[in-house]
C-alpha positions, 0 to 999 in steps of 0.5 A: 113403694116396695116393688115388686109386689109379686111375692105378696100374692096369695098362694095358689094350690100347687095341685092346680094345672093352672098354678104356674100360668095363673101366678105368672099372670097375677105377677105381671098384672100387679107389677103393671098396676104398680108401674102405672101408679108410679107413672101417675105420681111422676106426672104430677111432680112439679105440676101446680095444683090449686085445691079449694076447701083445703083446710079440712076433709078431702081437700086437706088430705089431698094436699098432704098426698100431693105434697108427698109426690112433689106437686106445687100447691095453692091451697085455699079456704076461708080459714087461713089459720087452718090453711097454715096448719096444713101448709106446715104439715105439707112442708114435712115432705119435699116441698119448700116454703115457695112451693106452697101458696096459702090463699084465703078464698071465699067461694061465695065472694065471686068478685074476688075469684079473678084476683085470686086466680091471678095471684096463683098465676103470678106466684107459680107462673101457671095452673096445671090442675084446679081441684074444686073441692070447697063446699058445705053439706046439709042436714034438714028436712025439706018441709022444715027448711027455709028457701034462703038455705037452698039459695045459699047452698047453690051459691056456695057449692054450685055458683061459687065453683063454676065462677072460679072455674071460669077464671082458671079455664080462661088461663088453661085455654090460653095454654091449651092444657090443664085439668079441672077436677071437681069433687062432686058426690055420689049424691050428685048421681042419686038422692038422700033424705035430709040433703035435698039442697046438697044433692041438688047442688051436686046434681047441678055440678054434674050437669054443668061439667058434663056439658062443659066437657062437650064445649072443649073438644077443640082443646083435647089437652084440657080434661074435665073430671068429676069425682063422686066419692061416697061417705067419707069420715071427716068434719064436714058434718060439723058445719052443715046447713040446717033449717035456717041460715042462723042456725049451725048444728052439730051432731054432738060428736055422733059419728054417722055411718051410712049402711045403705044409700040413696034413692036409686032404682037399684038401691031401695033403702037409706039408713044411718047408724050413729055408732056401733052401739046404735042400730041402723035407723033413718036419720031425722032432725031429732038426731041434732037435739 
């Protein structure tokens, strides 16, 4: 990181009486932010971070960024070959083979979560941070969707996540420190068409972890953190739940670009633009055909 950033600040009119005080304030503010960022990166160096859903999307990128700052990684997903690809790229940074553990994990196989947790602890001796990132999205209308799809969404996105958390949290309580970071979604706060089950699972995560936080007041060094990202360009749309479990649809390489979002009192519309060549419109099941 090139410090200081002060000389990159936009010019302030020299005719202004506030020119010098304002520039001095901006210089100090920017340099303080940079130092805070460096401190945060230093805090994670040498920490053991377990990232689920690390074979693609947000989880994959998290693995790359964490490896750059020297965090030790346990990366998990169902596709072990993709995890090996991610590990190989992470090794281009400062980490060595023993600093990255590839651990295949199926969140829906709750009986395997205790053994998986023990494997990470055995390899690194501890778990400092759990990043609950694994999950799957949905694109189908409620009236067209079988209820077993909703059951599967909750089993994966919600129950699988809290099951793994339970085993890791036991370890953190014994150590009296740790961080549980859950990648929820803005859809965990609002709602969206064609994603009623996905939204429900994310709302469930929000409610659960906000409640769990209140149960851990005796452990001030254990943090419960919810992250609610908005639209992210990734491959999540290529493997979504649809009307029934037997059907996996993709959008034929269409890139969805949200323009307005979610059924919130202050936001009144929701539309998707499949590409720059298309006008924004409400996404319907016809987009899958």
